[in-house]
N, C-alpha and C positions, 0 to 999 in steps of 0.2 A: 157355576164356577167349580173346577176340580180342586183337589187338595193341594196340588203343586202350585196352582195359580193363587190360591188363598194364602199359602205360606209365603209366597213371593211378595204379595201385597202387604201382609202383616210385617214382614221384614222392612219393607220400604217405609211404612208408617211409624215404626218403633225404633229406627236407627238414626238418631239425629246427626251422627257424624259419618254416616255412610256417604257414598258418592251420589249425591242428589243433584249435581249440577250447580250447586251453590258455590260462589267464589270463595277462595281461601286467601286470607291475608296473613302475612307473617308479622307477629307482634314484636314489640320492642320492649326490652327489659333493661333494668339498671342494677348494677352490683350493689348499690347502696339502697335499693328499693326493690329487692328481688321478688317480693310476693305479688307485686302489681304488674300487669301487662298493659302496654300502651299502644295506641294506634294514632296515626295522623288524624287530626280532627276532621279535616276536609274529606279525607278518604273514607272514614267511617260514616260520616254524615251522608255522603252521596249514596253509599250502599243502603242506608236506611230511609232515604228519601227526605232528609232534613236539610234545612238551609240555615247554617249557624251565622250569628251576628256577634262580632267581638267588639267590646268597648275597652280600648287600652287604658283610658284614663280611670275608669271604674274597676278595671281588672276583672271583667266579667265576660261571659259568653252566654248568649241566649240560644238555647238548643231545644227544639221541639216545644217551644213555648215556655221553657223553664230557664230561669236565670241562675247560672252556675259561676262560682268563683274560680278564677284561673290559678288560685293558690295551690290547688292540688294537682295542677297540670304541669307538664314539662314542655320544653321546646327543643327543636333542632337548632343548630348553630345559625341557621338563616332566619330564625324567629318563628317558623311554622309550629303551631301548637300541637302537642301530643296529649291525647285524652286517655285516661285509664278505662278499663272495662267496668270498674266500679262506678265511675262517674257516668258512663253511658247508661247504667241502670237507673241512676238518679234522674236522667233525662227521659226515662220511660222505656228503654230497651230491656229485653230479657236476655240474660247471659246464663247459659247452661254449660257447666264445666264437664269435660270428659273424665273418664276413669283415671287417667294418668296425670291429670292436672297440667298437661301441656297443650291441650286442645280445648276449644270453646266454640259454642254456637251462639251467635248474637242475632236476635230477631226483634222485629217490630212490625205489627200488623202482618201483611203478607210477605214482607221482605226478610231475608236472613242471609247471613254469611258465616263462614267459619274462620277461626283464628288459631294459629299454631305458634308455639314457642320453639324457635329453631336455634341451632347452635351458632356460636359467634366465632369469627376469625378476623384477623387483621393482616394487611400486607403493607410493607414499607418499601417503596421503590427508590433506591439511592440515586439512580440516574435521573429520574424525574423529580426527585425531592418532594415526593408526595406520600401521604399516609391515607389508606382507605380501610374502612372498617365495615364489616357486614354482619347482619344477623340473618342467617339463612341466605337467601338471594337478595335481601334488601340492603342497599347501601345506606348506612346510617350516618356516616361521616366521611368526608373527603377534605383534606386540608394540606397546605404546603408545610414543609418541615425544613429544618437545618440539621443535617447529620454531621458526623465528625470529619474534620479536615484530614487530608492525606490518607484517606481510607481507614480511619481509626474506628469507624462503626463496623462491626462484624456482620457478615451476611450469613444466612442459614435459617433454620427452623427453631423457634424458641416457644416458651410459654410465659404468660404474664405472671409476675410475682416470683417468689412469694411476698416480696415487700411492696407495699403501697403506702403512700403517705400524702395527705393533702398539703402539708407543709414539710419540706425537707431541705436541709442545708448540706452542701457538699463537704465531705471530710477531706477531699483531695484538692479542691480548687478554691482556696480562700473563703471558705464558708459561704459559697455562692448560693443564693436562694433558688430553689428548684421546686416551685409549687406543682401540685398535682402529679407527683412522681409515681411512675409504674416501672418496676424493675423488669428488665428484659433478660439480662444475664450479668452476673458479677456487678461491676460498677457502671454498667451501661443501663441508662434509664430513658424512658420517654417522659418528658416533663415540660411544663410551661416555662416560657422565657420571654423577657421583654423585647429582645432583638432576634427576629427570626427571618433572616434574608433567605431568598430562594436558592441558596447554594450552601455547600458544606462550610460550617463556621464554628462547630463546637469541638470539644476535646474528645468526643466519641459518643456522647449521648445524642438523643434525637429530640430536638426542640420543637415544641408546638406553640402557636400563638395563644396567649391568654389575656392580652389586653385589647385585642382587636378581633373582628370576624366572628363575634358571638361566643368567644372563649372556647375554642376547640379543645384546649388542654383540660379544662374542667369537664366538658362533655365526655371526653374519652376516659378520664379518670373515674367518673361516676358510672359510666356504662360498662367498662370492661371488667370481667370476672377474673379472679385469680385462676390460672390454668388455661386461659383462653389462648389458642395458638396465635403466634405472631411470626410471620415470615418476612424476612428481610432479603430483598433481591437487589442485585447490582444493575439489572436491566429490566 
C-alpha cells in the first residue's frame, strides 16, 4: 500500500462525520428544551434494527430489550413518539457528538446514521388557511388556522417574537384568552383559540387549535425559537 492509499484509508476510518454513505436524519428541537435533540421513535429504531413496543397504559416503551418511560419523550400532534438522543443511549446506542454540537453519529452494532440540527422556518398560507413548520426539510407541523377577517392579517416576512407567553390575555379585545402566544409583528400573534374554523375569523391574529388535533398551538409554541423566520403569503 502506498502512502496516498494509506492516508485515504486512515481518513475513512477516523472521520465519523465524513461522507460514508450513512443516512442523515434531521433532528427535532424545542425552544423550551433546546439542549436535547429528538427523532421519531419509529424512524430511529428502524435505522438501528430495533422493534419498539409501546404500552400507553403504563406509559412505557420497550426498546432493544430495555423498558423506558415515555415521560422524557415528546410527541408530534398525531401522537407519534419522539425520542431524544440521550434516551437512545439508555437503550444501548452510542451517540458521538460532532465538534460544532449540531451533528451527531448514532450507532449500534454494525448500524449507524447521522443526525443534524437544521434551521427552522414557518409558512402561513392565507388562501389555504394552513400553517406549515419545518426544521430543515422535515415538516414538523401542519395545521389549519383562522387568520384575520377582511385581510387584517398582514403578509410578508417576519421573525418570531420577541414576545412569547404560554398564557396571554388580549389588551385590545376584552381581555380575550390567547394561550401559547407567539408574536409575529406588533399586535399580530399566532396563538391557540377554542374556535378555529377553516376560514378567516379573527381580528388579525392567526388562530391555531389547542383543544383538538393534538394541540397544535402548544406544539408550535414549545417548538419555535425566538427569531425563527415566519413567512405569511396570500397564495
